[in-house]
C-alpha positions, -999 to 999 in steps of 0.1 A, spaced: 467 332 671 435 325 680 418 350 702 382 345 722 362 373 718 341 387 747 309 403 734 303 438 749 280 467 746 299 498 740 287 534 754 307 566 744 307 594 766 324 627 772 344 613 798 351 575 785 341 543 774 317 522 793 318 481 782 286 464 792 281 428 793 254 421 765 228 410 785 232 435 811 206 464 813 222 497 802 227 523 826 205 554 830 209 584 808 232 611 828 259 634 823 278 613 847 271 574 852 258 566 888 280 549 908 273 511 901 254 493 922 257 454 931 237 446 898 258 471 878 293 460 890 301 443 854 300 476 839 338 489 834 348 524 823 378 533 806 380 569 816 400 588 787 421 602 818 439 570 820 437 564 781 471 569 762 462 561 727 440 540 700 464 520 685 473 492 661 441 495 636 442 469 610 413 461 589 408 421 577 376 409 563 345 428 575 366 435 607 385 467 623 407 455 650 421 483 671 441 482 707 433 510 735 465 516 752 462 527 788 482 552 810 498 522 828 507 503 798 476 481 801 462 472 767 427 463 754 417 450 724 387 453 704 372 441 670 339 456 656 319 454 620 342 479 597 312 501 591 309 511 628 340 531 629 344 526 668 382 533 665 378 568 650 347 577 674 370 567 705 400 583 690 381 620 685 360 620 718 394 612 735 410 640 720 380 664 723 385 653 764 419 660 764 417 693 746 394 705 773 415 691 798 445 714 785 419 747 780 407 742 821 446 741 832 457 770 810 426 792 827 436 777 861 
């Protein structure tokens, strides 16, 4: 099926994935992103606490296609160049986040 892809700039943080429109300025570098102001309203954050899995990794031509499945069942499709390895980076960061949360839960 034909699918129209929207270009986004992605920033992987310790807490999740920021999706920024390509012509939008990046957020200031901080531990936690500041709450979006009016110009930053188009920035979306996919928080790891709401992510379930990274699925459906498929390599076709020069691209890797994968799906981020959110806890409420919503699926977000991604496409990136094979050499970028975004699917692996997102998965590793999500596992690290969930491990930190599990350790905090055991300690408390």
